[in-house]
N, C-alpha and C positions, 0 to 999 in steps of 0.2 A: 749175309753181310755181318761182319764182326764190328761191334760197337765198343769203344773205349769208355768205360764208366768214369763219371766225374768223381773226383776225390771226395771222401766223406766230409772233409772239412768245408767243402762248398755246399753240401747238402744239409749238414747239421743245423744251420740257422733256420732253414725252411721248415724242417721237421719240428724243431723246438717251438717256433712260432705257432705252428698248427696245433701242437699238443697244448700249449698255453691257452689258446683259444678254445679248444675242445674241453679241456679239463677245468679251466677257470681256477678260482681260488679254492674251491671245495674239493677238487679232485673228482674221481669217479664215484659219486655218492651211491649210485645204484648198485654197483658191484660191491662196494663196502657194506651195503645194507643186506645183501642177499647171498653173497658167496663167502663161505667160511674161510678164514685166513689159513694159509698153509696148504690149500688144495692145489694140486697140479692138474694141468689140462693139456690138450693138444688139439690142433685144428689144421685143416688143409685148405688152402686157397685154390679154388677151381675156377676155370674160365666159364662164364655164363653163356658165352657165344664165341664163335670163331673170330680171330683177330690177331693183332700183334701186341705182345706183352711189353709193357714199359712201367717203370716205377718200383721195381723190386728192391733196389738199393735204398730208396726212401722208406719203404715198408720195413726193411731190416733195421734201419737206423731208428725208426719210431719205437720198435719193440726194445731195442738195446737201450734207448734213452729212458724208457720206463723201468726196465729191470734187466740188468746185465745177465741174470740167470736164465733168461729166455733164449732158446736156441731157434734160429731162423735158418732153415735149409732150403736153398734155391733148387727147384726141380726143373725149371725152364730158365732161359736167359732173356734179358731185355733184348728185344728185336726178334725173338722167336715167333714164328707163326704157330697158332694153337687152334685146336678145335674145341667145340663145346664139351665141357666136362674135363678137359685136360687139367691135371694138377700142376700148379705153378710154383707153389712153395708150401712148406710145412713149418708150423711153429709149435714149440713145446716148452712147458715150464710153468711157473706160478700162474694160476688162473687169474688172479687180480691183475697182474701185469698184462697178460694176453688180452683180457677184456678192456683194460684201460687204453691199450694202444691200437686195438683192431680198427676202430672207426677212422683214425688218421691214416693208418696203413691202407685200408680199403679205399679211402678217398683218393689218395695218391695213385694207387694201382688202377682204379677204375677210370679216373680222369685222364691219366697219361696213356693208358692203354687205348682209350677211346680216340685220343688225338693220333696216336701211332697207327691205329687201324684205319682211320679216315685218310691219313696221309698216304698210307700204303695203297689204298683204293685209288687215290688220285694219281699216284705214280704209275700204277698198273694201267690206268685208263690212257 
């Protein structure tokens, strides 16, 4: 089934609110304290178990809101069925930005993928 993604303008306020809550007034103080400035990094988001992917657009927006120099490459699409270990997306760029955005990105991905997976099970039943 093909899903039409919601426009970023509708998702942006959700992501910004989550980032404000997560980072607070001090920002990501742990990353600032232990990761040298200017370090680049990359990470891959893999499925922990089989299910249905959802929330990739929100994850992309979270990283972009933190640092526009971060690239977010989608490897699966929202609505795709995945197996344990499948790569969903890859993120590359400044380590400070990746580490500052990863918690919000993962929260959206995990929560929405869980809902999608359970909904798929109900539909299949």
